[in-house]
C-alpha positions in Angstrom: 168.4 104.7 -5.9 168.3 106.7 -8.7 169.7 110.9 -9.3 167.2 112.9 -6.5 165.7 115.8 -7.8 166.7 118.2 -4.8 165.8 122.1 -4.6 167.7 124.7 -3.0 165.4 127.4 -1.2 165.3 130.3 1.5 164.5 128.8 4.4 161.1 129.6 5.4 160.4 130.6 9.4 158.3 127.4 9.4 161.1 125.2 8.5 162.4 126.5 11.8 161.7 123.0 13.7 162.7 120.4 11.0 166.2 121.8 10.6 166.2 121.9 14.3 165.6 118.0 14.3 167.9 118.1 11.8 170.7 119.6 13.7 169.7 116.9 16.5 170.6 113.7 14.4 173.4 115.6 12.6 175.4 117.1 15.4 173.4 115.7 18.3 173.6 117.0 21.9 176.8 117.8 22.1 176.5 121.1 19.2 174.9 123.7 22.1 178.9 123.7 23.9 180.7 124.3 20.6 182.5 127.6 19.9 180.7 127.9 17.2 177.3 127.4 18.4 178.4 130.2 21.0 179.3 132.8 18.5 176.2 132.2 16.5 174.3 132.5 19.7 175.1 136.0 20.0 173.9 136.8 16.0 170.8 135.8 14.7 171.3 134.2 11.3 170.6 136.5 8.1 167.8 135.8 6.2 169.0 136.4 2.9 171.7 134.0 3.3 170.0 130.4 5.0 169.3 128.2 2.6 167.2 124.4 2.8 167.2 121.9 0.0 164.0 119.7 0.4 163.8 116.3 -1.6 160.2 115.7 -2.5 158.4 117.8 0.6 161.2 116.5 3.7 164.0 118.8 4.7 167.3 117.3 4.1 169.6 120.2 4.3 170.5 123.6 5.7 172.7 126.4 5.4 172.7 129.8 7.4 175.0 132.4 7.6 175.1 135.0 10.5 177.0 138.6 10.7 179.6 138.9 13.1 182.6 141.2 13.7 186.4 140.8 13.8 188.7 143.3 15.9 189.5 146.0 17.1 192.4 145.2 14.7 196.0 146.7 13.8 194.4 150.3 12.4 192.2 150.2 15.5 188.5 149.5 14.7 185.4 146.6 13.8 185.3 144.9 10.1 181.5 143.2 9.9 182.1 140.0 8.2 179.6 136.7 8.2 179.6 133.0 10.0 179.1 130.0 8.4 177.2 127.5 10.0 175.5 125.3 10.4 176.4 123.1 7.2 174.0 119.9 7.9 172.9 117.5 5.5 170.8 114.4 6.9 172.7 111.5 7.5 170.8 109.2 5.1 171.5 112.1 1.9 175.0 112.3 2.8 177.1 111.9 -0.4 175.0 113.7 -2.7 175.6 117.2 -3.5 173.5 118.4 -1.0 176.1 120.4 1.1 177.8 121.5 -1.8 174.7 122.8 -3.5 174.0 124.2 0.0 177.3 126.2 -0.2 177.1 127.4 -3.2 174.0 129.1 -3.2 175.0 130.2 0.2 178.7 131.7 -0.6 177.1 133.3 -4.0 174.7 134.9 -2.0 176.6 136.7 0.8 179.3 137.7 -2.6 175.6 139.0 -4.2 174.8 141.2 -1.6 178.7 143.3 -1.1 180.1 140.7 1.7 184.1 140.6 1.9 184.5 137.7 4.3 183.6 134.5 5.7 184.4 132.2 8.5 183.6 128.9 9.5 184.9 126.4 12.0 184.8 123.4 10.0 187.3 120.0 8.4 189.3 121.7 6.0 190.0 118.8 3.3 185.8 119.5 2.8 185.5 122.7 2.7 189.2 123.1 0.9 187.2 122.8 -2.3 184.6 126.3 -1.7 187.9 128.0 -1.3 188.6 128.4 2.4 192.0 128.2 3.7 193.3 127.7 7.5 193.2 131.4 9.2 196.9 132.3 10.0 197.6 131.0 13.9 196.9 134.0 16.2 195.2 136.5 13.5 191.6 135.9 15.4 190.4 135.5 18.2 187.1 133.3 18.7 184.6 133.2 21.9 185.7 129.6 23.1 188.3 127.3 22.4 189.0 125.9 18.6 191.3 123.9 17.3 193.4 126.0 15.1 193.1 123.6 12.0 189.3 123.9 11.6 189.5 127.1 11.7 189.0 128.5 8.5 187.9 131.7 5.7 186.9 132.3 2.3 188.2 135.7 1.2 184.5 137.2 -1.1 186.9 140.2 -2.0 190.8 139.7 -2.1 192.7 140.9 0.3 189.9 140.7 3.3 191.4 138.3 5.8 194.6 140.6 4.9 192.6 143.6 6.0 191.1 142.5 10.2 193.3 140.9 13.2 191.2 140.4 16.6 188.3 139.3 18.3 185.8 137.9 17.2 182.6 138.7 18.0 178.6 138.2 17.0 177.4 141.2 15.4 173.5 141.9 15.6 
């Protein structure tokens, strides 16, 4: 197959059904039981940080970010941050840079908004190329079980991860 013309654009409300079907194909029915899903169900995605990828009129990828809070930390208080996910690419279109393009667009938008920290639950080797690193063991408490090697963070502002500690909850 030749190179594809991929359009990355803000998610549109009319994309909801296509995105749900994409998530079903990419993640299966078990996605509802995952800790990351439980965290996101407590916080609505931020429209300005949700993007889709299209090839022609076919939706082939999606990324979302939700607001979260972390804390109370050592100094007390709760700190705003973002949870990235889900990031999904149509299985037949994987390996073509669609996920990377979606990730870059979402991280650039979060940085432009002035956000400081993004966390996610995912595959460390894949997300390392976007600047995500493992969260130190015991630093963050997710709302359910998480393999510690899959809890990752990306500082959008240097030192942001050092300033937070505690329970991670969805923020409305």
